[in-house]
N, C-alpha and C positions, 0 to 999 in steps of 0.2 A: 623829241629826245631820241637820238639814234641808238642809245644803249638799250632802251626799252623795246624798240621796234626791230632790233637786230634779229636776224634768223638764227635759229639754233643749229649750229654746225656739228654738234657732238655726235649725233647718229651717223652723219656722213664720215666723220673721222673714225668712228668705231668700226664701221663697215670696211673702210680702207685698211685699217690695221689688222682686223680679224681675217680679212681675205689674204693679206700677205703672210700673216702668222700661220694660217692653215696651209700655206705652200712651203712651210718650214724655213721661212726667212727669219734670220735673227732679229730680235726686237730693235737692236741698236742700228740695224742696217735698213730699216723700213722707211724712215723719213728721207725725203729727197735731198735734204741738206746734210745727211749723215756722212756722205763721202767727203765733203769739204771739211768736216770736223775730224774724221777718223784718219785721213791721209797724213797730216802732220804727226799724229800719234804713232802711226805705223812706221813712218820714216825714222822718228826718234827711237822707237822701240827696237827695230831691227838694226839701225845704225849703231846704237850703243852696244847691242849684243854682238854685232860683227867686230866692233872695235875691241870689245873685251876679249873675244876669242883670238883676235890677232895678237893682242898684247900678252895673252896667256901663252900662246905658242912661242912668242919671242922670249918670254920669261923662262919657259921650260928649256929653251935653247941656250940660255945664259945671257941674253942681251937685256939691258935695263932701260933702253931708250926706244922710242918709236922707230927711228931710222939710224943707220950707222952701226958701227961695231962696239961703241962704248956703252 
C-alpha cells in the first residue's frame, strides 16, 4: 500500500517554509506556484484601481462617459 509506506515530507516542507519566513518573505509568496496565483489578482486589483481613478478624474472634470465629451 503506497499510502502506508509513503515518506513523511512534512519536516522538509516545514524547513523550506521556515527558512523562507526567516528571510522575511511573505507567507503567500513562499510557494513556487504563488506567482501564478497572485499575478491575475494583482492585474485585477491595480487595473480596477486605475480605471476608478481615471473615471473619478473625468467625473471631476464634468464628463460622464469613458471617452468623448458627452
